[in-house]
Every structure is written in C-alpha cells, then in structure tokens.
Residue frames as qw, qx, qy, qz and C-alpha x, y, z in Angstrom:
[[0.073, -0.725, -0.013, -0.685, -113.51, 5.47, -92.76],
 [0.278, 0.073, -0.706, 0.647, -112.49, 6.15, -89.18],
 [0.374, -0.658, -0.631, -0.171, -115.38, 5.95, -86.74],
 [0.228, -0.809, 0.074, -0.537, -116.21, 8.62, -84.17],
 [0.824, -0.560, 0.075, -0.047, -115.43, 6.23, -81.29],
 [0.859, 0.107, 0.003, 0.501, -112.00, 5.40, -82.82],
 [0.262, 0.666, -0.062, 0.696, -111.16, 9.12, -83.11],
 [0.525, -0.762, 0.049, -0.375, -112.28, 9.63, -79.51],
 [0.912, -0.350, 0.047, 0.208, -110.00, 6.85, -78.25],
 [0.700, 0.339, -0.005, 0.629, -107.11, 8.24, -80.28],
 [0.013, -0.770, 0.063, -0.635, -107.56, 11.73, -78.87],
 [0.720, -0.661, 0.073, -0.199, -107.85, 10.43, -75.33],
 [0.923, -0.088, 0.007, 0.374, -104.68, 8.38, -75.84],
 [0.458, 0.563, -0.069, 0.684, -102.75, 11.44, -77.01],
 [0.322, -0.770, 0.122, -0.537, -103.85, 13.45, -73.98],
 [0.899, -0.436, 0.034, -0.018, -103.12, 10.48, -71.66],
 [0.853, 0.116, -0.045, 0.507, -99.57, 9.93, -73.00],
 [0.252, 0.660, -0.089, 0.702, -98.75, 13.61, -72.94],
 [0.506, -0.727, 0.124, -0.448, -99.99, 14.12, -69.36],
 [0.947, -0.298, -0.004, 0.122, -98.32, 10.94, -68.18],
 [0.694, 0.353, -0.104, 0.619, -95.00, 12.11, -69.66],
 [0.041, -0.727, 0.132, -0.673, -95.38, 15.47, -67.84],
 [0.742, -0.603, 0.079, -0.281, -96.11, 13.71, -64.56],
 [0.959, -0.097, -0.034, 0.266, -93.34, 11.13, -64.81],
 [0.612, 0.300, -0.085, 0.727, -90.72, 13.78, -65.63],
 [0.346, -0.565, -0.435, 0.610, -92.02, 16.15, -62.96],
 [0.061, 0.270, 0.280, 0.919, -93.20, 18.86, -65.32],
 [0.569, -0.556, -0.227, -0.561, -96.38, 18.46, -63.31],
 [0.108, 0.386, -0.742, 0.537, -95.26, 18.29, -59.69],
 [0.372, -0.341, -0.853, 0.129, -96.79, 16.03, -57.01],
 [0.120, -0.527, -0.561, 0.627, -99.66, 17.75, -55.32],
 [0.087, 0.209, -0.216, -0.950, -100.35, 20.20, -58.16],
 [0.541, 0.463, 0.524, -0.467, -103.94, 20.61, -59.37],
 [0.100, -0.024, 0.723, 0.684, -104.95, 19.68, -62.90],
 [0.441, 0.406, 0.319, -0.734, -108.13, 21.00, -64.47],
 [0.555, 0.381, 0.718, 0.176, -110.29, 19.33, -67.13],
 [0.318, 0.912, 0.227, -0.121, -111.15, 22.72, -68.59],
 [0.089, -0.845, 0.429, 0.307, -107.54, 23.96, -68.72],
 [0.486, -0.219, 0.795, 0.288, -106.34, 20.63, -70.12],
 [0.542, 0.566, 0.615, 0.089, -109.02, 20.54, -72.81],
 [0.223, 0.959, -0.018, -0.172, -108.05, 24.11, -73.81],
 [0.322, -0.668, 0.589, 0.321, -104.38, 23.21, -73.83],
 [0.386, -0.066, 0.855, 0.339, -104.91, 20.31, -76.24],
 [0.394, 0.234, -0.261, -0.850, -107.81, 21.93, -78.08],
 [0.300, -0.144, -0.920, -0.209, -110.09, 18.94, -77.43],
 [0.585, -0.535, -0.254, -0.555, -113.44, 18.42, -75.72],
 [0.388, -0.550, 0.565, -0.477, -113.60, 17.52, -72.04],
 [0.962, -0.034, 0.033, -0.268, -114.65, 13.91, -72.76],
 [0.834, 0.330, -0.351, 0.269, -111.21, 12.61, -73.87],
 [0.069, 0.588, -0.510, 0.624, -109.59, 14.61, -71.08],
 [0.705, -0.380, 0.307, -0.514, -111.89, 12.96, -68.56],
 [0.986, 0.105, -0.125, -0.034, -111.01, 9.54, -70.01],
 [0.564, 0.502, -0.455, 0.472, -107.29, 10.33, -69.74],
 [0.266, -0.563, 0.459, -0.634, -107.70, 11.47, -66.15],
 [0.906, -0.212, 0.123, -0.344, -109.51, 8.23, -65.30],
 [0.904, 0.266, -0.273, 0.193, -106.67, 6.14, -66.80],
 [0.321, 0.544, -0.479, 0.610, -103.98, 8.10, -64.95],
 [0.544, -0.488, 0.337, -0.594, -105.96, 7.83, -61.69],
 [0.984, -0.061, -0.044, -0.163, -106.12, 4.05, -62.15],
 [0.769, 0.330, -0.341, 0.428, -102.31, 4.02, -62.36],
 [0.615, -0.605, -0.289, 0.416, -101.98, 6.04, -59.18],
 [0.451, 0.139, 0.095, 0.877, -100.65, 9.18, -60.92],
 [0.212, -0.404, -0.108, -0.883, -103.71, 11.33, -60.38],
 [0.107, -0.317, -0.827, 0.452, -105.96, 11.55, -57.33],
 [0.227, -0.496, -0.436, -0.715, -109.57, 12.66, -57.70],
 [0.070, -0.188, -0.659, 0.724, -110.92, 14.38, -54.60],
 [0.015, -0.642, -0.727, -0.245, -114.76, 14.59, -54.82],
 [0.119, -0.932, -0.339, -0.049, -116.10, 18.14, -54.81],
 [0.415, -0.761, 0.177, 0.466, -112.52, 19.52, -54.56],
 [0.412, 0.784, -0.359, -0.294, -110.57, 18.69, -57.71],
 [0.971, 0.168, -0.033, 0.165, -108.00, 16.45, -59.37],
 [0.224, -0.880, 0.415, 0.053, -104.38, 16.47, -58.24],
 [0.623, 0.459, -0.623, 0.112, -101.09, 14.85, -59.23],
 [0.872, -0.447, -0.199, -0.011, -100.56, 12.13, -56.66],
 [0.274, -0.816, 0.505, -0.070, -97.71, 12.27, -54.16],
 [0.589, 0.394, -0.705, 0.034, -94.84, 9.83, -54.48],
 [0.856, -0.459, 0.046, -0.233, -95.20, 6.89, -52.08],
 [0.040, 0.709, -0.695, 0.111, -91.78, 6.16, -50.61],
 [0.648, -0.186, 0.708, -0.212, -92.91, 2.75, -49.34],
 [0.840, 0.479, 0.220, -0.126, -93.89, 1.77, -52.87],
 [0.369, 0.809, -0.458, 0.019, -90.48, 2.93, -54.10],
 [0.347, -0.521, 0.761, -0.168, -88.85, 0.62, -51.55],
 [0.801, 0.138, 0.558, -0.166, -90.88, -2.37, -52.82],
 [0.711, 0.699, -0.037, -0.068, -90.02, -1.57, -56.44],
 [0.088, 0.777, -0.620, 0.066, -86.31, -1.30, -55.65],
 [0.572, -0.282, 0.754, -0.155, -86.44, -4.72, -53.98],
 [0.821, 0.393, 0.392, -0.134, -88.21, -6.24, -56.96],
 [0.516, 0.819, -0.247, -0.046, -85.86, -4.62, -59.46],
 [0.170, -0.683, 0.708, -0.062, -82.81, -5.86, -57.55],
 [0.669, -0.091, 0.728, -0.117, -83.91, -9.51, -57.37],
 [0.766, 0.552, 0.313, -0.102, -85.21, -9.70, -60.93],
 [0.400, 0.864, -0.303, -0.041, -82.35, -7.82, -62.58],
 [0.320, -0.585, 0.745, -0.004, -79.73, -9.91, -60.82],
 [0.723, 0.103, 0.682, -0.050, -81.35, -13.08, -62.20],
 [0.664, 0.724, 0.171, -0.078, -81.79, -11.72, -65.72],
 [0.209, 0.868, -0.448, -0.039, -78.21, -10.44, -66.00],
 [0.510, -0.385, 0.769, 0.025, -76.84, -13.74, -64.80],
 [0.770, 0.404, 0.494, -0.017, -78.70, -15.36, -67.71],
 [0.470, 0.878, -0.084, -0.040, -77.27, -12.82, -70.13],
 [0.180, -0.772, 0.607, 0.060, -73.74, -13.37, -68.79],
 [0.563, -0.176, 0.804, 0.076, -73.95, -17.08, -69.72],
 [0.616, 0.482, 0.620, 0.064, -75.67, -16.69, -73.10],
 [0.199, 0.862, -0.052, -0.463, -74.50, -13.46, -74.76],
 [0.780, 0.367, 0.288, 0.417, -73.03, -13.34, -78.28],
 [0.418, -0.201, 0.119, 0.878, -70.54, -10.85, -79.66],
 [0.004, 0.472, 0.498, 0.728, -73.28, -9.31, -81.81],
 [0.415, -0.775, -0.469, -0.080, -75.32, -8.67, -78.67],
 [0.537, -0.520, -0.117, 0.654, -72.36, -7.05, -76.90],
 [0.271, 0.156, 0.320, 0.894, -72.01, -4.73, -79.90],
 [0.220, -0.677, -0.523, -0.469, -75.65, -3.69, -79.50],
 [0.553, -0.715, -0.334, 0.268, -75.05, -2.99, -75.84],
 [0.502, -0.273, 0.071, 0.818, -71.93, -0.92, -76.57],
 [0.102, 0.409, 0.425, 0.801, -73.85, 1.14, -79.11],
 [0.396, -0.777, -0.453, -0.185, -76.45, 1.89, -76.47],
 [0.593, -0.580, -0.138, 0.542, -73.71, 2.96, -74.05],
 [0.416, 0.093, 0.267, 0.865, -72.27, 5.18, -76.81],
 [0.097, -0.683, -0.442, -0.574, -75.53, 7.09, -77.05],
 [0.553, -0.767, -0.290, 0.149, -75.40, 7.74, -73.31],
 [0.614, -0.311, 0.070, 0.722, -71.80, 8.91, -73.52],
 [0.265, 0.386, 0.360, 0.807, -72.50, 11.32, -76.41],
 [0.275, -0.811, -0.384, -0.344, -75.31, 12.98, -74.48],
 [0.634, -0.674, -0.136, 0.354, -73.16, 13.39, -71.37],
 [0.573, -0.059, 0.192, 0.794, -70.33, 14.91, -73.42],
 [0.084, 0.594, 0.390, 0.698, -72.72, 17.53, -74.78],
 [0.417, -0.746, -0.502, 0.131, -73.85, 18.56, -71.28],
 [0.478, -0.376, -0.100, 0.787, -71.03, 21.08, -70.65],
 [0.107, 0.085, 0.338, 0.931, -72.33, 23.36, -73.43],
 [0.237, -0.592, -0.705, -0.309, -75.97, 23.26, -72.29],
 [0.240, -0.479, 0.176, -0.826, -77.87, 25.91, -70.37],
 [0.247, -0.085, 0.803, -0.536, -79.46, 24.84, -67.05],
 [0.708, 0.273, 0.218, -0.614, -82.81, 24.40, -68.82],
 [0.678, 0.455, -0.522, -0.246, -81.19, 22.35, -71.60],
 [0.110, 0.329, -0.895, 0.280, -79.49, 20.22, -68.94],
 [0.541, 0.054, 0.600, -0.587, -82.88, 19.40, -67.50],
 [0.788, 0.420, -0.103, -0.439, -84.15, 18.36, -70.93],
 [0.478, 0.486, -0.732, 0.004, -80.99, 16.30, -71.42],
 [0.228, -0.230, 0.828, -0.457, -81.56, 14.67, -68.03],
 [0.751, 0.229, 0.331, -0.523, -85.01, 13.58, -69.14],
 [0.720, 0.524, -0.388, -0.237, -83.52, 12.23, -72.36],
 [0.160, 0.462, -0.851, 0.194, -80.86, 10.36, -70.42],
 [0.519, -0.063, 0.702, -0.484, -83.50, 8.60, -68.33],
 [0.826, 0.403, 0.007, -0.393, -85.13, 7.47, -71.57],
 [0.541, 0.563, -0.624, 0.012, -81.76, 6.11, -72.74],
 [0.198, -0.361, 0.814, -0.410, -81.27, 4.49, -69.32],
 [0.741, 0.125, 0.469, -0.463, -84.60, 2.65, -69.61],
 [0.774, 0.534, -0.239, -0.244, -83.77, 1.63, -73.17],
 [0.221, 0.567, -0.778, 0.160, -80.45, 0.21, -71.97],
 [0.380, -0.165, 0.813, -0.408, -82.02, -1.95, -69.31],
 [0.797, 0.352, 0.202, -0.447, -84.81, -3.00, -71.69],
 [0.603, 0.585, -0.523, -0.142, -82.13, -4.10, -74.16],
 [0.024, -0.411, 0.875, -0.256, -80.39, -6.21, -71.51],
 [0.612, 0.086, 0.632, -0.468, -83.66, -7.93, -70.60],
 [0.762, 0.511, -0.061, -0.393, -84.50, -8.46, -74.29],
 [0.438, 0.578, -0.687, -0.035, -81.09, -10.00, -75.08],
 [0.170, -0.237, 0.892, -0.344, -81.57, -12.34, -72.13],
 [0.290, -0.232, -0.848, -0.379, -84.96, -13.40, -73.55],
 [0.199, -0.484, -0.726, 0.446, -86.92, -11.67, -70.77],
 [0.002, -0.248, -0.230, -0.941, -88.52, -8.72, -72.55],
 [0.466, -0.567, -0.542, -0.409, -91.98, -9.53, -71.14],
 [0.586, -0.507, -0.451, 0.443, -90.61, -9.34, -67.60],
 [0.275, -0.068, -0.017, 0.959, -89.20, -5.90, -68.34],
 [0.228, -0.411, -0.437, -0.767, -92.60, -4.81, -69.68],
 [0.580, -0.593, -0.557, -0.029, -94.22, -5.97, -66.42],
 [0.523, -0.350, -0.285, 0.723, -91.66, -4.04, -64.36],
 [0.109, 0.126, 0.182, 0.969, -92.19, -0.86, -66.36],
 [0.370, -0.526, -0.546, -0.538, -95.96, -1.14, -66.03],
 [0.632, -0.597, -0.479, 0.121, -95.67, -1.39, -62.29],
 [0.606, -0.306, -0.192, 0.709, -93.19, 1.41, -61.64],
 [0.170, 0.796, 0.239, 0.530, -94.60, 4.89, -62.47],
 [0.491, -0.871, -0.012, 0.019, -93.81, 5.99, -58.91],
 [0.765, -0.316, 0.252, 0.501, -90.20, 4.88, -59.41],
 [0.510, 0.512, 0.314, 0.616, -89.92, 6.80, -62.64],
 [0.112, -0.926, -0.108, -0.345, -90.86, 10.02, -60.88],
 [0.693, -0.680, 0.127, 0.203, -88.42, 9.24, -58.11],
 [0.741, 0.024, 0.297, 0.602, -85.60, 8.73, -60.62],
 [0.279, 0.750, 0.247, 0.546, -86.51, 11.98, -62.37],
 [0.388, -0.916, -0.019, -0.102, -86.27, 13.84, -59.04],
 [0.739, -0.521, 0.252, 0.344, -82.79, 12.42, -58.33],
 [0.666, -0.019, 0.465, 0.583, -81.27, 12.70, -61.79],
 [0.365, 0.764, 0.368, 0.384, -82.85, 15.39, -64.00],
 [0.033, 0.943, -0.101, 0.315, -80.63, 18.48, -64.04],
 [0.629, -0.669, 0.395, 0.038, -77.89, 16.57, -62.18],
 [0.614, 0.636, -0.461, -0.078, -74.97, 15.92, -64.57],
 [0.095, -0.504, 0.821, -0.251, -72.97, 14.19, -61.84],
 [0.704, 0.020, 0.604, -0.374, -75.77, 11.66, -61.30],
 [0.810, 0.535, -0.043, -0.235, -75.87, 10.94, -65.04],
 [0.316, 0.665, -0.673, 0.079, -72.12, 10.41, -65.13],
 [0.371, -0.322, 0.804, -0.335, -72.44, 7.98, -62.24],
 [0.818, 0.256, 0.375, -0.354, -75.24, 6.05, -63.98],
 [0.690, 0.641, -0.316, -0.118, -73.22, 5.82, -67.21],
 [0.072, 0.587, -0.782, 0.197, -70.13, 4.61, -65.32],
 [0.592, -0.117, 0.703, -0.376, -72.25, 1.99, -63.53],
 [0.843, 0.433, 0.102, -0.303, -73.65, 0.80, -66.86],
 [0.490, 0.671, -0.557, 0.001, -70.17, 0.42, -68.30],
 [0.163, -0.434, 0.834, -0.299, -69.01, -1.57, -65.30],
 [0.769, 0.110, 0.475, -0.415, -72.12, -3.79, -65.49],
 [0.796, 0.549, -0.159, -0.202, -71.37, -4.63, -69.11],
 [0.311, 0.613, -0.713, 0.137, -67.73, -5.45, -68.49],
 [0.403, -0.257, 0.781, -0.402, -68.74, -7.68, -65.58],
 [0.848, 0.290, 0.251, -0.365, -71.32, -9.47, -67.75],
 [0.658, 0.620, -0.422, -0.059, -68.60, -10.06, -70.38],
 [0.114, 0.527, -0.786, 0.301, -66.24, -11.36, -67.70],
 [0.741, -0.242, -0.578, -0.241, -68.96, -13.67, -66.31],
 [0.217, 0.145, -0.684, 0.682, -68.10, -12.65, -62.78],
 [0.410, -0.547, -0.654, -0.325, -71.40, -13.62, -61.08],
 [0.484, -0.540, -0.480, 0.493, -70.53, -12.55, -57.58],
 [0.209, -0.220, 0.032, 0.952, -69.40, -9.10, -58.69],
 [0.156, -0.312, -0.575, -0.740, -72.42, -8.82, -60.98],
 [0.413, -0.624, -0.664, 0.005, -74.81, -9.44, -58.11],
 [0.392, -0.532, -0.285, 0.694, -73.14, -6.73, -56.02],
 [0.130, -0.030, 0.303, 0.943, -73.05, -4.24, -58.91],
 [0.232, -0.499, -0.655, -0.518, -76.75, -4.66, -59.57],
 [0.438, -0.671, -0.534, 0.271, -77.51, -4.00, -55.90],
 [0.340, -0.387, -0.034, 0.856, -75.27, -0.91, -55.91],
 [0.040, 0.159, 0.500, 0.850, -76.83, 0.33, -59.15],
 [0.305, -0.600, -0.669, -0.314, -80.41, -0.12, -57.95],
 [0.492, -0.744, -0.405, 0.199, -79.95, 1.34, -54.48],
 [0.543, -0.023, -0.046, 0.838, -77.06, 3.74, -55.08],
 [0.005, -0.470, -0.227, -0.853, -79.11, 6.74, -56.13],
 [0.560, -0.670, -0.417, -0.252, -81.51, 6.18, -53.24],
 [0.721, -0.515, -0.229, 0.403, -78.83, 6.18, -50.57],
 [0.521, -0.010, 0.065, 0.851, -76.53, 8.82, -52.09],
 [0.026, -0.362, -0.251, -0.897, -79.23, 11.42, -52.69],
 [0.305, -0.564, -0.724, 0.256, -81.15, 11.36, -49.41],
 [0.136, -0.384, -0.167, 0.898, -80.60, 15.13, -49.22],
 [0.187, -0.064, -0.504, -0.841, -82.64, 15.60, -52.43],
 [0.380, -0.453, -0.789, -0.165, -85.48, 13.59, -50.94],
 [0.317, -0.541, -0.519, 0.581, -85.43, 15.64, -47.74],
 [0.069, -0.219, 0.123, 0.965, -85.23, 18.88, -49.67],
 [0.406, -0.044, -0.472, -0.781, -88.33, 17.86, -51.64],
 [0.053, 0.104, 0.926, -0.358, -90.19, 16.13, -48.85],
 [0.453, 0.341, 0.280, -0.775, -93.42, 17.85, -49.87],
 [0.522, 0.304, -0.578, -0.548, -93.54, 15.64, -52.99],
 [0.325, 0.060, -0.942, 0.058, -93.91, 12.49, -50.91],
 [0.616, -0.534, -0.473, -0.333, -96.80, 10.95, -49.03],
 [0.065, -0.511, 0.532, -0.673, -96.81, 11.81, -45.38],
 [0.845, -0.309, -0.229, -0.371, -98.75, 8.74, -44.23],
 [0.459, -0.621, 0.603, -0.200, -97.39, 6.91, -41.19],
 [0.243, 0.327, -0.905, -0.121, -95.59, 3.61, -41.54],
 [0.828, -0.207, -0.325, -0.407, -97.68, 0.45, -41.30],
 [0.601, -0.543, 0.538, -0.233, -97.23, -1.76, -38.28]]
C-alpha cells in the first residue's frame, strides 16, 4: 500500500515538473509572480507539495523567493548563458569527434530517423495557426534536445549529456525565446543538424569543429534583436570586474 509520504512526493514531483516545463518554455515569463495559493488551486492539491516544488525550482535558479514580498520566476542571466555556450561548444566538439571515428551504419540510421522527425514537424508548420506554431516550436526544441542526446549516447557519453542538461535551465529558456514561434529559426536548426551529420559521416574534423561552433553560437549572434526586444527578461546586474 502506498504510504502518505510517497503520495506527497509524487504530487510534489508532478507540480514541480509541470511548473518547470512552463518556466522553461516561457509560458511563465521571467519576472512574473507565482502564488502558492493559486498554484495549489490550479493543480487541486494542498499547499505543502506546492511549497516543496517551489523550493526545488528555487534551488535550480528558476524561482526567486523574496521574503515578505512573494515568489517570482527568475530573470535569465546572460552571463550564465555565455558560460553554458562555451561549455557546450568545447564538450560537443570533443564528443562528435569521437562519434565521427566510431559510428556504425545502424547508428547513422538512428540519427537519420531523428532528423526525419524534425523535418516532418517543419513541413507541417505552414498549415498551423500562430498559436499552433508556438506549440510546434516547443515540440521542436524537445526534438532538438533528443537529437543531441542521441549523438552523445551513440558516442558513449550519455552521462556527460545528462550533466549538461542538468546545468542549463537558463539556456533552455534562452533557446525558447529565440526559437519558439519562429519557423525560420527551426529551419536553420534543422539544416545545421543535417550538415553536422553529413560532416560526421565524412569524418571531416576541421569542418566539424567549425560547424559545432556555428551551431552553438549562431542563434545567439543572429538573434540579438530578439534579446534587445525582450531585455526585461534578463538580469540587469552590472558586469563583474
């Protein structure tokens, strides 16, 4: 029989995962207030599991608790994004070099199937409403993460991918800001994925290194206008000396 404490953890986990998904995909915008009472009513649960979920999200830097004021979705830290981009570039270059020297034809087939899922979603975009395009953008980011996770797994570095994902909730929100509701951005990501795969197959290490750099930093540099337009979502703290 399921214990009361087990049910409590399960309820808290459901609330935590749902809120985290809303924050990462910008359904809850940076700076917006979140209420224990409203959240407990929304999920039809007591305030205790909501409080536990808030604590977990605060520990990940996604919520900020201001004593005697309230709880707010944290702002995106652009300096942290810069550090994550650097880490992703260095690690992914190394991992894909390994894959380029060890892949099998069966593995390439798995990669092509993953690309096919991305392509199918993009092809459907023209018939979507603006709201459906946003939902498709969120789905594409999931497929994008699954694609990169697959590459790491096939290279025997799945644990490294897990560590990267655990450390990058700020980056996930940044990617959502740049790509959700932006069909052109999704087309560019898909094209970059295809070129990465062909370069892995061709074992062109120099080109692979450059492609990874372009893929990691491309969205950052090409969409500076989106960042400026949504500057209120970012921390306004001064640069460190």
